[in-house]
C-alpha positions as CSV (number, residue, x, y, z in Angstrom):
1,M,81.6,-7.1,-20.7
2,K,78.2,-8.4,-20.5
3,K,78.1,-8.9,-16.9
4,L,79.1,-4.9,-16.8
5,I,76.3,-3.8,-19.0
6,V,73.7,-6.0,-17.2
7,E,75.0,-4.2,-13.4
8,I,74.8,-0.7,-15.0
9,I,71.5,-1.2,-16.5
10,N,70.4,-3.2,-13.3
11,R,71.5,-0.1,-10.7
12,Y,70.0,2.2,-13.4
13,F,66.5,0.6,-13.5
14,Q,66.5,0.7,-9.6
15,Q,66.7,4.5,-9.8
16,I,63.9,5.3,-11.9
17,F,61.6,2.6,-11.1
18,D,60.6,4.2,-8.0
19,S,58.7,6.8,-9.6
20,W,57.6,4.5,-12.5
21,F,55.9,2.2,-9.8
22,E,54.0,4.9,-8.6
23,K,52.5,6.0,-11.6
24,L,52.1,2.4,-13.1
25,D,50.2,1.4,-9.7
26,I,48.3,4.3,-10.4
27,A,47.4,3.7,-14.4
28,F,46.1,0.2,-13.2
29,D,44.6,1.1,-10.0
30,K,47.2,-1.7,-8.4
31,K,49.7,-1.4,-5.3
32,L,52.6,-3.3,-4.9
33,S,54.0,-3.1,-1.6
34,E,57.6,-1.7,-0.9
35,S,58.8,-5.3,-0.4
36,Q,57.3,-6.4,-3.5
37,K,59.1,-3.4,-5.5
38,V,62.2,-4.5,-4.2
39,T,62.3,-7.9,-4.9
40,F,60.4,-7.2,-8.2
41,V,63.6,-5.1,-9.5
42,E,66.2,-7.7,-7.7
43,S,64.6,-10.7,-9.2
44,S,63.8,-9.5,-12.5
45,L,65.6,-6.6,-14.0
46,G,68.8,-8.9,-14.1
47,I,67.5,-11.6,-16.0
48,L,65.3,-9.2,-17.9
49,C,68.3,-6.8,-19.5
50,E,70.7,-10.6,-19.9
51,L,67.6,-12.0,-22.2
52,V,67.4,-8.6,-23.8
53,V,71.2,-8.1,-24.6
54,T,70.9,-11.9,-25.4
55,A,67.9,-11.0,-28.0
56,D,65.5,-13.2,-26.5
57,Y,63.0,-10.6,-26.7
58,K,59.8,-12.3,-26.9
59,L,60.7,-14.1,-23.8
60,A,61.9,-11.1,-22.0
61,D,58.4,-9.6,-22.8
62,Q,56.6,-12.9,-21.2
63,Y,58.8,-12.6,-18.5
64,L,58.1,-9.1,-17.3
65,I,54.1,-9.4,-17.7
66,D,54.4,-12.8,-16.0
67,I,56.2,-11.2,-13.0
68,Y,54.1,-8.3,-12.6
69,T,51.2,-10.5,-12.7
70,L,52.3,-12.7,-9.7
71,F,53.2,-9.6,-7.5
72,S,49.9,-7.6,-8.1
73,K,48.1,-10.4,-6.9
74,A,45.4,-9.7,-8.7
75,E,43.6,-9.5,-12.1
76,I,45.9,-7.1,-14.6
77,N,45.5,-5.5,-17.9
78,L,48.0,-7.8,-19.8
79,I,47.0,-5.9,-23.3
80,E,48.1,-2.5,-21.5
81,I,51.0,-3.8,-19.9
82,S,52.2,-5.3,-23.0
83,Q,51.7,-2.3,-24.9
84,I,53.7,0.0,-22.2
85,F,56.5,-3.0,-22.4
86,G,56.4,-4.1,-25.7
87,F,57.0,-0.5,-27.0
88,G,60.3,-0.6,-24.8
89,R,61.2,-4.0,-25.9
90,N,60.9,-3.4,-29.7
91,T,62.7,0.0,-28.9
92,L,65.6,-1.7,-27.6
93,L,65.4,-4.2,-30.1
94,N,66.1,-1.5,-33.0
95,I,68.7,0.0,-31.1
96,F,70.7,-3.0,-30.8
97,Q,70.2,-4.4,-34.0
98,K,71.6,-0.5,-35.3
99,E,74.2,-0.1,-33.2
100,K,76.2,-3.6,-33.4
101,S,79.0,-1.6,-34.2
102,V,79.5,-0.1,-30.8
103,A,79.1,-3.7,-29.1
104,Y,78.6,-3.1,-25.7
105,D,79.9,-0.1,-24.8
106,P,78.4,0.6,-20.8
107,L,78.1,4.9,-21.7
108,I,76.1,4.0,-25.7
109,I,73.6,1.8,-23.7
110,L,72.8,4.2,-21.0
111,G,72.1,6.5,-23.7
112,F,69.9,4.1,-25.5
113,I,68.3,3.2,-22.1
114,D,67.7,6.8,-21.7
115,E,66.0,7.3,-25.0
116,V,64.3,4.2,-24.7
117,F,62.6,5.4,-21.4
118,E,62.0,9.1,-22.6
119,Q,59.9,7.4,-25.5
120,L,58.5,4.9,-22.7
121,F,57.3,7.4,-20.4
122,A,55.5,9.5,-23.2
123,R,53.7,6.6,-24.2
124,Y,52.8,5.8,-20.8
125,S,51.6,9.3,-20.0
126,M,49.4,9.1,-23.2
127,I,47.8,5.9,-21.2
128,Y,47.3,7.3,-17.9
129,Q,46.0,10.7,-19.6
130,N,43.4,8.5,-21.2
131,A,42.6,6.4,-18.1
132,Q,42.2,9.8,-16.4
133,I,39.9,11.3,-19.1
134,K,37.9,8.1,-18.9
135,Q,37.4,8.0,-15.4
136,L,36.5,11.6,-15.3
137,E,33.9,10.9,-18.0
138,K,32.7,7.8,-15.6
139,D,32.4,10.4,-12.8
140,R,30.8,13.0,-14.8
141,D,27.8,10.6,-15.8
142,R,27.7,9.1,-12.4
143,L,27.4,12.7,-10.9
144,R,24.8,13.7,-14.0
145,A,22.6,10.5,-12.9
146,K,22.5,11.2,-9.2
147,L,21.5,14.6,-10.2
148,E,18.9,13.7,-12.5
149,L,17.5,10.9,-10.2
150,S,17.8,13.6,-7.4
151,Q,15.9,16.4,-9.7
152,K,13.1,13.7,-10.3
153,Y,12.4,12.7,-6.8
154,L,12.4,16.4,-5.5
155,N,9.7,17.3,-8.8
156,N,7.8,13.8,-7.3
157,I,7.7,15.5,-3.7
158,L,6.9,19.0,-5.4
159,H,4.1,17.9,-7.5
160,T,2.4,15.5,-5.5
161,S,2.3,17.4,-2.0
162,E,-1.0,18.3,-0.8
163,T,0.4,21.2,0.4
164,A,0.8,24.0,-2.0
165,I,4.3,25.2,-2.9
166,I,4.9,27.9,-5.5
167,V,7.6,29.9,-7.1
168,I,7.3,33.6,-7.7
169,D,9.7,35.3,-9.6
170,S,11.4,39.0,-9.2
171,K,8.8,40.7,-11.7
172,E,5.7,38.8,-9.6
173,K,5.2,36.2,-11.8
174,F,4.1,32.5,-11.3
175,T,7.0,30.2,-12.2
176,S,6.2,27.1,-10.6
177,W,2.7,25.5,-9.2
178,N,2.3,21.9,-7.8
179,K,-0.7,19.6,-7.7
180,G,-1.2,21.1,-3.7
181,A,-1.9,24.6,-5.0
182,E,-4.0,23.3,-7.9
183,N,-6.3,21.2,-5.1
184,I,-6.1,24.5,-2.8
185,F,-6.9,27.3,-5.3
186,G,-8.5,25.7,-8.1
187,Y,-6.4,26.9,-10.9
188,T,-4.8,24.7,-13.1
189,N,-0.8,25.5,-13.9
190,A,-1.4,26.2,-17.3
191,E,-3.8,28.8,-15.8
192,V,-1.5,30.7,-13.6
193,I,2.1,30.1,-15.2
194,G,3.3,33.8,-16.3
195,K,0.3,35.3,-14.2
196,P,0.9,38.0,-11.8
197,S,1.0,37.1,-7.8
198,S,-1.9,39.4,-7.2
199,L,-4.3,36.9,-8.9
200,L,-5.0,35.1,-5.3
201,L,-5.2,38.3,-3.7
202,P,-8.8,39.6,-2.1
203,N,-10.1,42.5,-3.7
204,A,-9.1,44.8,-1.0
205,D,-6.4,47.6,-0.1
206,K,-5.1,45.8,3.1
207,Y,-4.1,42.7,1.2
208,F,-1.9,44.4,-1.6
209,Q,-0.3,46.4,1.4
210,E,0.2,43.1,3.0
211,L,2.1,41.5,-0.5
212,N,4.5,44.9,-0.6
213,F,5.2,44.1,3.0
214,I,6.3,40.6,2.5
215,I,8.5,41.4,-1.1
216,D,10.4,44.3,1.4
217,N,10.8,41.8,4.1
218,V,12.3,38.9,1.9
219,K,14.0,40.8,-0.4
220,Q,16.3,42.6,2.9
221,S,16.2,39.0,5.0
222,S,17.2,35.3,4.1
223,E,14.7,33.9,7.0
224,V,11.7,32.5,6.5
225,L,8.6,34.9,7.1
226,I,5.2,33.0,8.2
227,V,2.2,35.1,7.3
228,D,-1.7,34.3,8.6
229,T,-3.5,35.8,6.0
230,E,-6.3,34.8,3.4
231,R,-6.2,34.4,-0.2
232,C,-8.8,34.1,-2.9
233,T,-9.8,30.8,-4.9
234,K,-10.8,30.3,-8.3
235,D,-14.5,30.2,-7.7
236,S,-13.9,33.4,-5.5
237,R,-14.1,31.8,-1.9
238,I,-11.8,33.8,0.8
239,I,-10.1,31.1,3.0
240,P,-7.6,31.4,6.1
241,V,-4.1,30.3,5.0
242,Q,-0.9,30.5,6.3
243,L,2.3,31.4,3.8
244,S,6.1,30.3,4.6
245,V,7.7,32.7,2.1
246,A,11.7,32.3,1.7
247,R,14.0,34.5,-0.5
248,L,15.2,32.8,-3.5
249,P,18.7,34.2,-4.5
250,S,20.3,34.5,-8.2
251,Q,23.6,32.8,-8.5
252,N,25.1,36.4,-7.5
253,G,23.6,36.2,-4.3
254,E,20.7,38.7,-5.5
255,Y,17.0,38.6,-4.9
256,S,15.6,36.6,-7.6
257,G,12.2,35.8,-6.4
258,R,10.5,33.6,-3.6
259,T,9.3,30.5,-2.9
260,V,5.8,30.0,-0.9
261,I,4.4,27.2,1.1
262,I,0.7,27.4,1.7
263,K,-1.6,25.9,4.1
264,D,-5.1,26.1,4.0
265,V,-5.7,26.5,7.5
266,S,-9.8,26.5,7.1
267,I,-10.3,23.4,9.4
268,V,-7.8,24.8,11.8
269,K,-9.9,28.1,12.3
270,Q,-13.1,26.1,12.3
271,L,-12.0,23.8,15.2
272,Q,-10.5,26.9,17.2
273,Q,-14.1,28.5,16.7
274,Q,-15.9,25.6,17.9
275,I,-13.3,25.5,20.8
276,D,-13.8,28.9,21.9
277,Q,-17.7,28.6,21.0
278,S,-17.4,25.5,23.6
279,E,-15.9,27.6,26.2
280,K,-18.5,30.7,26.0
281,L,-20.8,27.8,26.2
282,A,-19.3,26.3,29.3
283,V,-19.2,30.0,31.1
284,I,-22.8,31.2,29.8
285,G,-24.3,27.8,31.2
286,Q,-23.0,28.3,34.7
287,L,-24.2,31.7,34.4
288,A,-27.8,30.8,33.2
289,A,-27.9,28.0,35.9
290,G,-27.5,30.6,38.5
291,I,-29.7,33.2,36.8
292,A,-32.7,30.9,36.5
293,H,-32.5,29.4,39.9
294,E,-32.5,33.1,41.2
295,I,-35.5,34.3,39.1
296,G,-37.1,30.9,38.6
297,N,-38.3,30.5,42.5
298,P,-39.4,34.3,42.8
299,L,-41.4,34.0,39.7
300,A,-43.3,31.4,40.3
301,S,-44.8,32.9,43.6
302,I,-45.6,36.6,41.7
303,S,-47.4,34.0,39.2
304,S,-49.3,32.3,42.0
305,L,-50.3,35.7,43.3
306,V,-51.2,36.9,40.1
307,Q,-53.4,34.0,39.5
308,L,-54.9,34.6,42.8
309,I,-55.9,37.9,42.3
310,Q,-57.4,37.2,38.8
311,R,-59.9,34.6,40.3
312,K,-61.0,37.8,43.0
313,N,-60.6,40.2,40.9
314,K,-64.0,42.2,39.8
315,D,-62.7,45.0,38.2
316,E,-62.7,44.7,34.4
317,N,-60.0,47.0,33.9
318,L,-58.0,45.4,36.3
319,G,-58.6,42.3,35.2
320,E,-56.9,42.8,31.4
321,Q,-53.9,44.4,33.1
322,L,-53.8,41.2,35.2
323,V,-54.1,39.1,32.0
324,L,-51.0,41.4,30.8
325,I,-48.8,40.7,33.6
326,K,-49.8,37.5,33.3
327,E,-48.9,36.9,29.8
328,N,-45.2,38.6,30.5
329,I,-44.3,36.3,33.6
330,D,-45.3,33.4,31.1
331,R,-42.7,34.8,28.5
332,I,-39.9,35.3,31.3
333,S,-40.8,31.6,32.7
334,K,-40.2,30.6,29.4
335,I,-36.9,32.4,29.2
336,V,-36.0,30.6,32.4
337,R,-36.8,27.1,31.2
338,E,-34.6,27.9,28.2
339,L,-31.7,28.8,30.6
340,V,-32.2,25.7,32.6
341,D,-32.0,23.5,29.3
342,F,-29.1,25.3,28.1
343,S,-27.3,24.9,31.3
344,R,-28.4,21.6,32.0
345,P,-29.7,20.0,28.8
346,P,-32.0,17.0,29.9
347,S,-30.4,13.6,30.0
348,Y,-33.0,11.4,27.7
349,E,-32.6,7.8,26.9
350,K,-30.9,7.6,23.4
351,I,-33.0,4.6,20.7
352,T,-32.0,4.1,17.3
353,I,-34.2,6.1,14.6
354,Q,-33.7,7.0,11.2
355,I,-33.0,11.0,11.1
356,T,-35.3,11.4,8.1
357,D,-38.0,10.4,10.3
358,I,-37.5,13.1,12.9
359,V,-37.0,15.7,9.8
360,K,-40.4,15.0,8.3
361,T,-42.1,15.5,12.1
362,A,-40.1,18.9,12.4
363,V,-41.3,19.7,9.0
364,G,-44.8,19.0,9.6
365,I,-44.5,20.8,13.0
366,V,-43.6,24.3,11.4
367,K,-46.1,23.9,8.5
368,Y,-48.8,24.7,11.3
369,D,-47.1,28.2,11.6
370,K,-49.0,31.1,9.9
371,R,-45.6,32.2,7.9
372,V,-45.7,29.0,5.8
373,K,-49.0,29.9,3.7
374,K,-46.9,31.6,1.6
375,V,-43.7,29.1,2.1
376,N,-43.2,26.6,-0.3
377,F,-41.3,23.3,1.3
378,E,-39.0,20.8,-0.8
379,T,-37.5,18.2,0.4
380,E,-35.2,15.2,-0.7
381,F,-34.6,12.6,1.6
382,D,-32.2,9.8,1.4
383,P,-34.0,6.5,1.5
384,N,-31.4,4.7,2.4
385,I,-30.2,6.7,5.4
386,P,-28.5,4.5,8.4
387,F,-30.2,4.4,11.6
388,V,-28.5,6.3,14.8
389,K,-28.8,6.3,18.3
390,V,-30.0,9.6,19.3
391,V,-32.4,11.5,21.7
392,P,-35.4,12.5,19.3
393,D,-37.0,14.9,21.3
394,Q,-33.5,17.2,21.3
395,V,-32.7,16.5,17.6
396,L,-35.9,17.3,16.9
397,Q,-36.1,20.4,18.9
398,V,-32.6,21.1,16.9
399,F,-34.5,21.0,13.1
400,V,-37.4,23.0,14.6
401,N,-35.2,25.7,15.9
402,I,-33.5,26.0,12.4
403,L,-36.4,25.9,10.3
404,I,-38.3,28.3,12.5
405,N,-35.5,30.8,11.5
406,A,-35.3,29.8,7.8
407,L,-39.0,31.4,8.0
408,D,-38.0,34.5,10.2
409,A,-35.1,35.3,7.5
410,I,-38.1,35.2,4.9
411,D,-40.5,37.1,6.3
412,G,-43.0,36.7,3.1
413,T,-42.8,34.7,0.2
414,G,-40.1,32.0,-0.2
415,N,-38.3,28.5,-0.2
416,V,-37.0,26.4,1.9
417,F,-35.2,23.2,0.6
418,V,-34.6,20.2,3.3
419,K,-32.4,17.3,2.3
420,T,-30.8,14.8,4.0
421,Y,-28.0,12.5,2.7
422,H,-24.7,10.1,3.9
423,N,-21.7,8.6,4.0
424,D,-19.7,5.3,5.0
425,E,-19.0,7.8,8.3
426,N,-21.9,10.4,8.9
427,I,-25.4,11.3,8.3
428,F,-26.2,14.5,6.8
429,I,-28.8,17.1,7.1
430,S,-28.9,20.6,4.7
431,I,-31.7,23.1,5.3
432,T,-31.7,26.1,2.8
433,D,-33.8,29.1,2.7
434,N,-33.5,32.2,0.6
435,G,-34.5,34.5,2.9
436,C,-32.5,37.7,3.7
437,G,-29.4,36.1,4.6
438,M,-26.7,37.5,7.0
439,D,-23.1,38.5,6.8
440,S,-19.9,37.0,7.6
441,E,-19.7,38.7,11.0
442,T,-23.3,37.8,11.7
443,A,-22.8,34.3,11.1
444,L,-19.9,34.0,13.4
445,K,-22.0,35.0,16.3
446,I,-25.0,33.0,15.2
447,F,-24.3,29.9,17.9
448,D,-23.4,32.6,20.4
449,P,-25.9,32.5,23.6
450,F,-28.4,35.4,23.7
451,F,-27.6,36.4,20.3
452,T,-30.3,37.3,18.1
453,T,-31.3,39.6,15.2
454,K,-34.5,39.2,15.8
455,N,-36.6,42.4,17.5
456,V,-37.0,42.4,21.1
457,G,-39.4,40.0,22.5
458,K,-39.3,37.9,19.5
459,G,-36.5,35.8,20.2
460,T,-34.2,35.0,23.4
461,G,-31.0,34.3,21.5
462,L,-30.8,30.7,23.1
463,G,-32.4,28.2,20.0
464,L,-29.4,28.0,18.2
465,S,-26.8,27.8,21.3
466,V,-29.0,25.1,22.8
467,S,-29.1,23.4,18.8
468,Y,-25.5,23.7,18.8
469,S,-25.0,22.2,22.2
470,I,-27.0,19.0,21.3
471,I,-25.4,18.5,18.2
472,K,-21.9,18.5,20.1
473,K,-23.1,16.2,22.5
474,L,-23.4,13.3,19.8
475,N,-19.9,14.7,18.4
476,G,-21.4,16.1,15.4
477,E,-21.0,19.3,14.1
478,I,-23.4,22.3,12.7
479,L,-22.1,24.9,10.5
480,V,-24.0,27.7,8.8
481,E,-23.1,29.2,5.1
482,S,-25.0,32.7,4.1
483,E,-25.0,35.7,1.9
484,V,-27.0,38.8,2.5
485,S,-29.8,39.0,0.5
486,K,-29.4,35.5,-1.2
487,G,-30.0,33.2,1.8
488,S,-28.5,30.4,4.2
489,T,-27.8,26.6,4.4
490,F,-27.5,25.1,8.2
491,F,-25.4,22.0,7.6
492,I,-25.8,19.4,10.3
493,R,-23.4,16.5,10.6
494,I,-24.1,13.5,12.9
495,P,-21.6,10.7,13.1
496,R,-23.1,7.0,12.3
497,D,-23.1,4.3,14.9
498,E,-20.4,2.3,15.3
499,K,-21.1,-1.4,14.3
């Protein structure tokens, strides 16, 4: 009878252990091969059941744990396994103790085993579900940590970027403002959050029309919109910028605002203007060389003839007319010389000198001008300004040209302030007057050849163009800032000599 019970239990165990092994492997993250499973069932269950039937429960329990540990070939949670198999062992024990009266009837034993495994799998399901919950919690915590890390990373990029990155909601209010935006526009985060986006618009109708165009375009398209325009800073400066505008959708896909990346393209615009200016100078330089050659020779002949007539002339009235002719010939000659200098600046030898010395000489020269009687000169010279290699006469011409323009702009009582200073890479000279100033359109043309705001006969329009060329040959730059009725400042930058 005992053998019959063992055989029945063995067959029964083999039928249900296929699904049990699969769940057991998942529960404890182990994987037994098919051969291991067959060997496990065949080698252990017969002995196990015999040990159970003979009431050697402790040995059966330990034997099952040892067998599973052996076949899994890895560390195993013995406590969990003991709980599962211990529960089944204790249930069998209770059943056999209670049912001694029915002896070893196979059908009754199979009924008992059905009950045991029903409870055993119920116990297993609870452990398995708990394991799943724990795994889900681990996965959730891991994803949350990754999300927080990504959020910190993106926030770090957003707030340390030199490029302005801002967010505007559907009500046209600022909701995000990074450090780059603060650097470009001067407003802090606290000053703009919740404020209308029109805060950055210059005060002109065309910019409000442009804003409406941007909003309408971004609402209807998911593509990034690139706009070259201008915006206003906190200190009321109008700066050129490039906007990259993208639609910000809500969870249901509707328009909820926009992100805007803003680049300050002031330097790019300046470089482009310098390139355009250089191209103009190159073309006009070639033209000027031809004109100077064609005019210069006949003019020299005319001047000689006038001088010859003056020497032989005895008519006082004609003499006065000849003097007037000679003065105009000299004026034309001066223009021709300036054209020649413009088209082919003389190549003098560079010497090492302090720029401050040249500036002082220039100020000393223009002080002899009759207009200086009503103009007050102020100077602030850097005593530690380094030496630089230049052609002194050319650089002197630059400073004299700018100072004469300052006197012309004042045209009466006023002030001229001259300053020199330096950093590790450059030497700077600024010349400021409180004269009539000029509008932005005039300031853009001030270095163009033949452009002048002076009356006919008072200027050729070549002085600042020649000055521009001289400074460019030194790899420097010359800029002007001006405001109508307030005055102008010319900034000259000259690179220091490389040691």
